[in-house]
N, C-alpha and C positions, 0 to 999 in steps of 0.2 A: 471554470475549467473543472471537469470531472476527473479526476486520476483514477485511471484503471490498470489492470495489469497488462492490457492490450496496449495501452498509451505508453506505458512505462518501457514495454518491447518495442515498440515504434521509435521511441526517444534513444533507445539503446542500441537498435539494430540488431536485435535479438528476438527470438520465437518468445511467444505466451509461455509455453511451457519451459523456457529457461528462466524466465521471470519467476515462474511458479515454483521452480527448484531452488532459486536463492530464498525466497521469502519462506519456503519450508525447511531451508537448511539441507538439503538434500546434496549428494555428491554429483559430479559429471558435468561442471561449470568450471570453466577455466578460472582461474583467480584475478586475471585482469578483467574478465566478463563479471565475474561476482562483484568485483570493486566498482564497475560503472553501474551496474543495475543498484547496488546498496546505495551510492553516492544520488541517485535520482529519488530512491524511495525515500531517503532521508531529507533531502531538499524538500520534497513536495508532501511528506507526511503520509504515505500511503501506508494504510493498514488493511491487510486483505480480510480479516476477519470482523473489523468493525465495518468495511464496505460491504460484504456479504450480508452480515445482520441488517443493516440499512436496506439492501435490496429486499429483503424477505419479509421485513416488518410491515404489516398493512394497515397498522394506524399512523396516520401523518402525524400525530403529537409525538408518538413514541419515536419516530425517525427524528424529528427536531431535537428532541430530549436528547438521544443518544448522540446525535452530532454535535451538540452544544456542549456535552460533558468531555466528549473525545477532544475537540478543538481547545477547551480550558485545559485539559490534562496535558495535550499536547505543548501547548503554547506555555504553560506556568510551571509545571512539574516534570514532564518528562524531558527534560534537556539534557543531553548528552554532549 
Protein backbone atom coordinates (compact mmCIF):
# COMPACT_ATOMS: atom_id res chain seq x y z
CA UNK A 1 0.00 0.00 0.00
CA UNK A 2 1.33 3.41 -0.96
CA UNK A 3 0.65 6.02 1.70
CA UNK A 4 0.01 9.42 0.15
CA UNK A 5 -1.36 12.70 1.45
CA UNK A 6 -4.56 11.98 -0.48
CA UNK A 7 -4.89 8.55 1.13
CA UNK A 8 -4.38 10.04 4.61
CA UNK A 9 -7.00 12.69 3.83
CA UNK A 10 -9.50 10.01 2.83
CA UNK A 11 -8.80 7.96 5.98
CA UNK A 12 -9.31 11.03 8.17
CA UNK A 13 -12.28 12.49 6.31
CA UNK A 14 -10.48 15.75 5.55
CA UNK A 15 -9.11 17.50 2.48
CA UNK A 16 -5.65 17.03 1.04
CA UNK A 17 -4.96 20.67 1.98
CA UNK A 18 -5.70 19.91 5.62
CA UNK A 19 -3.17 17.08 5.58
CA UNK A 20 -0.62 19.45 4.02
CA UNK A 21 -1.30 22.05 6.73
CA UNK A 22 -0.76 19.44 9.46
CA UNK A 23 2.44 18.09 7.85
CA UNK A 24 3.84 21.61 7.46
CA UNK A 25 2.79 22.75 10.96
CA UNK A 26 0.52 25.48 9.67
CA UNK A 27 -2.41 26.97 11.61
CA UNK A 28 -6.14 26.79 10.83
CA UNK A 29 -6.58 23.11 11.72
CA UNK A 30 -8.84 22.13 14.60
CA UNK A 31 -6.89 20.38 17.38
CA UNK A 32 -8.95 17.17 17.13
CA UNK A 33 -8.46 17.06 13.34
CA UNK A 34 -4.72 17.70 13.70
CA UNK A 35 -4.48 14.87 16.23
CA UNK A 36 -6.40 12.47 13.96
CA UNK A 37 -4.18 13.26 10.96
CA UNK A 38 -0.98 13.01 13.03
CA UNK A 39 -2.08 9.63 14.38
CA UNK A 40 -2.47 8.20 10.85
CA UNK A 41 0.83 9.79 9.77
CA UNK A 42 2.61 8.15 12.72
CA UNK A 43 0.92 4.76 12.27
CA UNK A 44 1.84 4.51 8.60
CA UNK A 45 5.21 6.31 8.66
CA UNK A 46 4.25 8.96 6.12
CA UNK A 47 6.96 11.49 5.36
CA UNK A 48 6.05 13.97 2.64
CA UNK A 49 9.64 15.06 1.96
CA UNK A 50 10.92 11.53 1.44
CA UNK A 51 7.88 10.58 -0.65
CA UNK A 52 8.35 13.65 -2.85
CA UNK A 53 12.04 12.84 -3.33
CA UNK A 54 11.14 9.31 -4.35
CA UNK A 55 8.65 10.58 -6.90
CA UNK A 56 11.12 12.98 -8.48
CA UNK A 57 14.14 10.69 -8.53
CA UNK A 58 14.83 9.33 -11.99
CA UNK A 59 17.24 6.51 -11.13
CA UNK A 60 15.54 3.31 -9.93
CA UNK A 61 18.54 2.36 -7.78
CA UNK A 62 18.47 5.74 -6.10
CA UNK A 63 14.79 5.29 -5.29
CA UNK A 64 15.37 1.85 -3.78
CA UNK A 65 18.37 3.09 -1.77
CA UNK A 66 16.55 6.11 -0.33
CA UNK A 67 13.52 3.97 0.50
CA UNK A 68 15.66 1.32 2.23
CA UNK A 69 17.53 3.92 4.30
CA UNK A 70 14.30 5.64 5.29
CA UNK A 71 12.64 2.37 6.31
CA UNK A 72 15.68 1.36 8.37
CA UNK A 73 15.81 4.71 10.16
CA UNK A 74 12.09 4.73 10.77
CA UNK A 75 12.04 1.21 12.20
CA UNK A 76 15.25 1.25 14.23
CA UNK A 77 16.18 4.77 15.15
CA UNK A 78 13.24 7.16 14.76
CA UNK A 79 11.04 5.59 17.42
CA UNK A 80 9.00 8.11 19.36
